[in-house]
Structures are given as structure tokens and as C-alpha cells.
C-alpha positions in Angstrom: 16.2 7.7 -15.9 14.1 9.1 -18.8 12.1 12.2 -19.0 8.3 9.4 -19.1 9.5 8.0 -16.0 6.3 8.0 -13.7 7.4 10.3 -10.6 4.9 10.7 -7.5 5.2 14.4 -6.6 2.3 14.7 -4.0 0.3 12.5 -1.7 -3.1 12.8 0.2 -4.1 10.1 2.9 -7.1 10.2 5.1 -7.4 7.4 7.4 -8.2 6.3 11.4 -4.0 7.2 11.7 -4.9 10.9 10.7 -4.4 13.0 7.5 -1.5 13.7 5.3 1.4 11.7 4.7 3.3 12.5 7.7 0.7 11.6 9.8 0.9 8.4 8.5 4.8 7.6 8.6 4.9 9.0 12.4 1.9 6.7 13.0 3.1 3.5 11.3 6.1 3.8 12.9 4.9 3.8 16.1 5.5 0.3 17.3 3.2 0.7 20.8 -0.2 2.3 19.7 -2.8 0.8 20.3 -5.4 0.1 17.3 -7.3 2.3 16.4 -11.2 0.7 16.2 -14.9 1.1 16.9 -16.1 -2.6 17.7 -19.8 -1.0 19.6 -21.0 1.0 16.1 -21.5 -1.7 14.1 -21.5 -4.9 16.6 -20.4 -7.6 15.9 -18.6 -6.4 13.7 -15.6 -3.8 13.8 -14.6 -0.7 12.0 -11.5 1.7 11.9 -13.2 4.8 11.5 -12.4 8.2 10.5 -10.7 10.9 12.1 -11.9 14.0 13.5 -11.8 16.3 10.3 -12.8 19.8 9.2 -14.1 19.9 5.8 -13.8 23.2 5.0 -10.2 23.3 4.9 -10.7 21.4 1.7 -14.4 22.4 0.7 -14.7 26.0 1.5 -18.0 26.0 0.3 -21.0 24.5 2.5 -23.4 24.2 -0.6 -20.4 21.7 -2.5 -20.1 20.0 1.1 -23.8 19.8 1.5 -25.1 18.1 -1.8 -22.2 14.8 -1.1 -22.1 12.1 0.3 -19.6 11.5 3.0 -17.5 9.3 0.5 -17.1 12.0 -1.6 -16.8 14.2 0.7 -14.1 12.2 2.1 -12.5 11.4 -1.6 -12.8 15.2 -2.9 -10.9 16.5 1.0 -7.9 13.7 0.0 -8.1 15.0 -3.2 -7.7 18.6 -2.4 -3.8 17.4 -0.2 -2.8 15.9 -2.8 -3.0 18.5 -5.2 -1.9 20.7 -1.9 1.0 17.9 -1.4 2.2 19.1 -5.2 1.9 22.2 -5.0 -0.7 22.3 -7.7 -4.0 23.2 -6.3 -3.7 27.0 -6.6 -2.1 26.8 -10.0 -5.0 27.2 -11.9 -3.1 26.4 -15.3 -1.9 23.4 -13.8 -5.3 22.2 -13.0 -6.6 22.9 -16.0 -4.6 20.6 -17.9 -4.6 17.6 -15.2 -6.2 14.7 -16.0 -7.9 12.4 -13.7 -8.8 9.0 -13.1 -10.6 7.6 -10.1 -12.0 4.6 -8.3 -15.4 4.9 -7.0 -18.0 3.1 -5.6 -21.6 3.4 -6.2 -22.3 5.7 -3.2 -24.5 5.5 0.5 -28.4 4.4 0.6 -30.4 6.1 2.2 -31.4 3.6 5.0 -34.3 4.9 6.6 -36.1 4.8 2.6 -35.0 1.3 2.4 -36.2 0.3 5.9 -40.1 2.2 5.3 -39.9 0.9 1.8 -39.4 -3.0 3.5 -41.8 -2.2 6.2 -44.8 -1.0 3.8 -44.1 -3.9 1.5 -45.0 -6.6 4.4 -48.4 -5.2 4.6 -49.3 -4.5 1.0 -49.3 -6.6 -2.1 -49.3 -3.6 -4.4 -45.9 -3.0 -4.7 -45.5 -1.7 -7.9 -48.0 1.0 -6.7 -46.0 1.2 -3.2 -42.4 2.3 -5.4 -44.2 4.9 -7.3 -45.5 6.4 -4.2 -42.4 6.0 -2.5 -40.2 7.8 -5.5 -42.7 10.6 -5.6 -42.4 11.4 -1.4 -39.5 9.8 -0.2 -36.5 9.4 -2.4 -35.0 12.7 -3.1 -33.2 13.1 -7.3 -29.9 14.6 -5.0 -29.7 11.1 -3.4 -29.5 9.5 -7.0 -26.8 11.9 -7.2 -24.9 11.4 -4.6 -24.9 7.3 -5.6 -23.5 8.1 -9.2 -20.0 6.5 -9.3 -18.6 9.4 -11.5 -19.6 12.2 -9.4 -17.1 11.9 -7.0 -15.1 12.7 -10.0 -17.1 15.7 -10.8 -16.7 17.1 -7.5 -13.1 17.3 -7.3 -13.4 19.2 -10.9 -16.2 21.6 -9.5 -14.3 22.3 -5.9 -10.5 22.0 -6.9 -10.6 23.1 -11.1 -9.2 19.8 -11.8 -10.7 19.7 -15.9 -8.1 17.5 -18.0 -10.1 14.5 -18.9 -11.5 12.0 -16.2 -12.2 8.2 -16.1 -14.2 6.6 -13.1 -12.9 2.7 -12.6 -15.5 0.2 -10.6 -15.0 -3.0 -8.9 -13.7 -2.7 -5.6 -10.0 -3.4 -5.5 -9.8 -3.8 -8.8 -10.8 0.1 -9.2 -7.9 1.0 -7.8 -5.5 -1.5 -9.2 -6.7 -0.2 -12.6 -6.8 3.3 -12.2 -3.1 3.3 -11.3 -2.3 1.3 -13.8 -4.2 3.4 -16.4 -2.7 7.0 -14.7 0.6 5.4 -15.2 0.4 3.7 -18.4 -1.1 7.5 -20.0 2.2 9.2 -18.1 4.6 6.9 -19.6 3.4 6.4 -23.1 3.4 10.8 -23.2 -1.0 10.4 -23.6 -0.7 13.0 -20.0 1.6 15.1 -17.9 0.5 15.1 -14.8 -2.5 12.9 -13.1 -4.9 13.1 -10.3 -5.2 9.4 -9.8 -7.1 7.7 -6.4 -10.3 6.7 -4.6 -12.1 6.9 -1.3 -14.5 4.5 0.9 -16.6 5.4 4.0 -17.1 1.9 5.8 -19.2 3.7 8.4 -22.6 2.8 6.8 -24.3 0.1 7.8 -24.7 -0.8 3.8 -21.4 -0.6 3.1 -21.0 -3.5 5.7 -24.2 -5.7 4.5 -22.2 -5.6 1.2 -19.2 -7.2 2.9 -21.3 -9.6 4.8 -23.5 -10.8 2.2 -20.6 -12.9 1.0 -19.3 -13.5 4.2 -16.4 -11.9 4.2 -16.6 -9.7 7.9 -14.4 -10.9 10.8 -16.4 -11.7 14.0 -15.5 -11.1 17.6 -12.2 -10.0 18.8 -10.3 -7.6 16.9 -6.9 -9.1 15.5 -4.1 -8.0 13.0 -4.6 -9.2 9.1 -2.4 -12.3 9.4 -3.8 -13.6 12.7 -7.7 -14.1 11.3 -7.5 -17.5 9.7 -9.4 -19.8 11.6 -11.5 -17.1 14.0 -15.2 -16.5 13.2 -16.4 -14.7 10.2 -14.5 -13.9 7.0 -11.5 -11.9 8.0 -12.4 -8.6 7.0 -12.5 -5.4 8.9 -12.9 -2.9 7.1 -12.1 0.9 7.3 -13.0 4.5 6.5 -10.1 6.5 4.5 -9.0 7.6 1.1 -5.7 7.9 -1.0 -5.1 10.1 -3.8 -1.6 11.0 -5.3 -0.6 13.1 -8.1 1.4 11.4 -10.5 3.9 13.4 -13.4 6.5 12.5 -16.0 10.0 13.1 -15.0 10.1 16.1 -17.8 7.3 17.9 -16.4 8.2 17.9 -12.7 11.7 19.0 -13.2 10.3 21.8 -15.7 8.5 23.2 -12.2 11.1 22.5 -9.7 9.7 20.0 -8.1 11.2 16.6 -6.4 9.2 13.6 -6.1 8.5 11.0 -3.2 9.5 7.6 -5.4 9.2 6.6 -9.0 6.8 4.0 -10.2 8.7 1.5 -12.1 5.8 -1.2 -13.6 2.3 -2.3 -12.3 0.9 -5.0 -12.6 -2.6 -6.4 -12.5 -4.9 -10.1 -12.5 -7.9 -11.6 -12.1 -6.7 -15.6 -11.3 -8.7 -18.0 -11.1 -9.3 -18.7 -7.2 -10.9 -21.9 -7.7 -8.7 -24.2 -9.6 -5.9 -24.7 -7.0 -3.8 -22.5 -9.2 -4.0 -19.3 -7.2 -0.8 -19.6 -5.2 1.3 -20.5 -8.3 -0.1 -17.6 -10.8 0.4 -15.3 -7.2 4.1 -16.6 -7.4 4.5 -16.3 -11.2 3.2 -12.9 -10.7 5.8 -11.8 -8.3 8.1 -12.7 -10.6 7.1 -11.0 -13.2 7.3 -7.8 -11.9 11.2 -8.1 -12.6 11.7 -6.8 -8.5 15.8 -6.2 -8.0 17.6 -9.4 -6.2 17.5 -9.4 -2.4 14.9 -8.4 0.7 12.5 -6.8 -1.1 9.9 -4.7 1.4 6.5 -5.5 1.0 3.2 -2.8 1.3 0.6 -5.3 1.0 -3.0 -4.7 1.0 -3.6 -8.0 2.1 -7.8 -7.9 3.4 -7.9 -10.3 5.5 -10.4 -12.6 3.8 -8.9 -15.8 4.3 -8.9 -17.4 1.0 -6.7 -14.6 -0.1 -4.9 -13.9 2.7 -4.1 -17.3 3.5 -2.8 -17.6 -0.2 -0.7 -14.6 0.1 1.0 -15.2 3.5 1.9 -19.1 1.9 3.9 -16.6 -0.9 6.0 -14.7 1.7 6.6 -18.4 3.7 8.6 -19.8 0.3 9.9 -16.2 -0.9 11.7 -15.8 2.4 12.9 -12.8 0.5 9.8 -10.7 0.4 9.3 -8.6 3.8 5.5 -7.9 4.1 3.5 -5.3 6.1 0.0 -5.2 6.2 -1.3 -1.7 6.7 -5.1 -3.3 6.4 -4.1 -4.2 10.4 -3.7 -0.3 10.7 -6.4 1.4 8.7 -8.6 -0.9 8.2 -9.6 -2.5 4.5 -10.7 0.6 2.4 -12.2 -1.1 -0.7 -11.5 0.9 -3.6 -8.4 3.1 -2.1 -6.7 0.0 -0.9 -3.9 -0.3 -3.7 -3.5 3.6 -4.2 -3.2 3.7 -0.3 -0.5 0.8 -0.5 1.6 3.0 -3.1 1.3 5.9 -1.4 3.1 3.7 1.6 5.7 2.3 -0.6 6.7 5.9 -2.0 6.3 7.3 1.6 9.7 4.5 2.8 11.3 5.4 -0.4 11.0 9.2 0.5 12.1 8.6 4.2 14.8 5.7 3.1 13.7 3.9 5.8 11.3 0.4 6.2 8.4 0.6 8.5 8.9 -1.7 11.6 6.7 -4.6 11.8 2.5 -4.0 12.3 2.3 -7.6 13.4 5.6 -8.7 15.4 4.3 -12.7 15.3 4.3 -12.7 11.4 6.3 -10.3 10.1 10.1 -9.7 10.5 12.0 -6.5 10.5 13.9 -5.3 8.0 17.8 -3.7 8.3 18.3 -1.5 5.4 16.7 1.3 3.8 14.8 0.1 0.8 16.1 0.7 -2.8 12.8 -0.3 -4.1 9.6 -0.9 -2.5 6.8 -3.6 -3.9 3.1 -3.0 -3.2 0.5 -5.3 -3.4 -3.5 -5.7 -3.1 -5.3 -9.3 -3.5 -8.8 -8.3 -3.8 -10.7 -10.1 -1.2 -12.9 -11.6 -3.7 -11.2 -10.9 -7.1 -8.5 -8.7 -8.5 -5.0 -8.7 -8.0 -2.2 -5.8 -8.2 1.4 -5.2 -7.8 3.1 -2.0 -8.1 7.3 -1.8 -8.5 8.8 1.7 -6.8 12.0 2.9 -6.6 13.9 5.7 -5.7 13.0 8.8 -7.5 
């Protein structure tokens, strides 16, 4: 035990399962609940949609809400949940000195404007003149602001008064991995005492699904759990809308304000394994060894996306390393892109906090775990690139 231990003292979660850590713990332990999906709006693709959210609870000013796209509103809302959960939100001094690390995408496009430009360009050859016309008539300055990745952090600062240093990472799942890795390293090194870290993803937008489908990653047809999509039509990935933010503190900082923690982050590893040279499975197994997990059975909160190559390699790891007992939470929430790794870490912390493993999310593939976990491994393998693992222990 050290004063620089990295403790998780606040968790904010939103997904199709609801909002907050308690709602997610209950939902993920309900083995009879059907998947919460929408297979009609974006057919032939299935998504896991957002629940009903009262934005006013965390973003009280309507003006602030109006100038945000949904993904920014969602991220700002989830960040507020984490701050509330940690008992920091109403402490101006703590918020003012709090650092922030955010994983963010590129925002949502105005689909109507895109469609009008494409329609007009089919009948005109003066494309440069056309674009200048659209810039002056259809494209709003606020549209560009809504697409700036670092404005999620900016909105969190404005709404919640978190005004310490701020960093934003881009790069899909890799952004979430880098955010957690950086935040934990800053706490451990003494560069920060308390940090807000996480991300959000809004899937219910055609251009977000287009990004997946251009690479051939989206699952088609009837919904199946993550591990059962191998060989199905499409690429295997079912996306979801949601977000995860964590409050990380040094042990000394948390104890100085009498705050109990959910769990401790012992180590975080990241990698970018070459996936075309036949070494993916071997290097993945090496990562699992390098994280130095305790001997014996280990519960794994897996961020497996369903994408055929990456998910097949991960399942192969668990079939060889029988001490690892995975729970692929995307079967219940959908793939959350930038928020995937922070979500995995949050769910791992909840298992340790509640002193119980999750039941199998896919009983055909995942086996039960009998004992209360002493440590939990959180993983995320990018559907296209980037891998991350975090080992968590009891606080």
C-alpha cells in the first residue's frame, strides 16, 4: 500500500442499461433480462440505444445543452455523474484543481447538409463554387464547433467547473486506453492528485455507423452475443450509445477527505500489435502475462467488440488460458468506441466493490465464477487496432 496508489473514487455510467453504477450492477446481474436493442431504425444494423435521460439533472442551463451535439451532451452528463458519485461536484476548490483526460471522437455531421451537397454536385461541375455557396448558406459555425474533439473537455469545464489541466485523446478504443493509462500514470508519479477521465459515444447517427461499415465491421441480421457472431453475416460489431467517466485519486488525497474507493488500479498496459503477421495471438498472450495478475482464476471484464479477427483472437486466448474467465459486456451494452476501455475498468471496479463476480453474459461461452474476486482484469482489443489491459485490485 502506498500514498500514490491509484484509487477509483467516483464512477459515472450511461448505457442502454440505464445510468449510474447501481443500475448497471443490477442490470448486469439479471440473467433473465433480454438484450436492449433497436433493430429497426438503422436496419440491417442493430444498435443498443440510449435510455431516457433528463439532461437538466447534470446540465442545468438550456443554452449549454443547445450548443452541444448529443455525444458532447452525453459525455458532459456522465462526467457530472462521476463527480457527484465522488462527492466532488459541489466542491469548487476540488473542481478548480482537478485535472481531466478525455477520450473523444470527431463529432456528428449535419446529414441534411451533406445530402444536399451530394445532390447538388450530381448536376453541377463547378464544385468549388458550389462548396463556397454551401459554406455561406448551409454550414453554421456552431456545426464546426460541435465537431471539435476537445470541446467535450471544454463543455465539462464550463458546466462542471473542472479547470485544471486538460488532455484529449483521439483514436477510437485506443483513445480510451491512452486516457486511462495517462491518468493513472499521472496519479502514480505525483503529477496529479485527482483526475476526471473517460469518454462517450453516440451511436444513433448514420455517419457514426458509416465509419464502422466502410471497413466492413458491422454485424448484419439477427442479434447474437459477442462470442457467437463468428461466421455470421457482416463484420460482427454491434454498436451502442453510452459513456463512462471515472474519478481517480491518489490514496493520500482520497484519505485526506475521508473518501472510500471502489477499487485500486494496479497496472495498465497498452500495445499496437501487428495483426497481419500471424503473431497476434502470441503477443496477446504475452500481454496477459506481463500484467502480472495473481495466480489462480481471474475474472476478466472484456471489451470484445465482436469484430471477427480481434474477437476470435481474444476468445482463443481464453480457451488456452483457462484461468481467465471472461465477461464480454458489449453483449449487453453494445460497442462504445472511445468509452469502451473506461467502461470496462468501471465494471471491473464494481465487481471488486460489491465482492462478487458477474454471472455469464453469454452462458454458452462464458463459465461461472464461484469466488469473490480479489483482482479483476479489464481488457479492450480495438476492433481494428490498439489493445489495452488494466489490472484492478481491492482498494
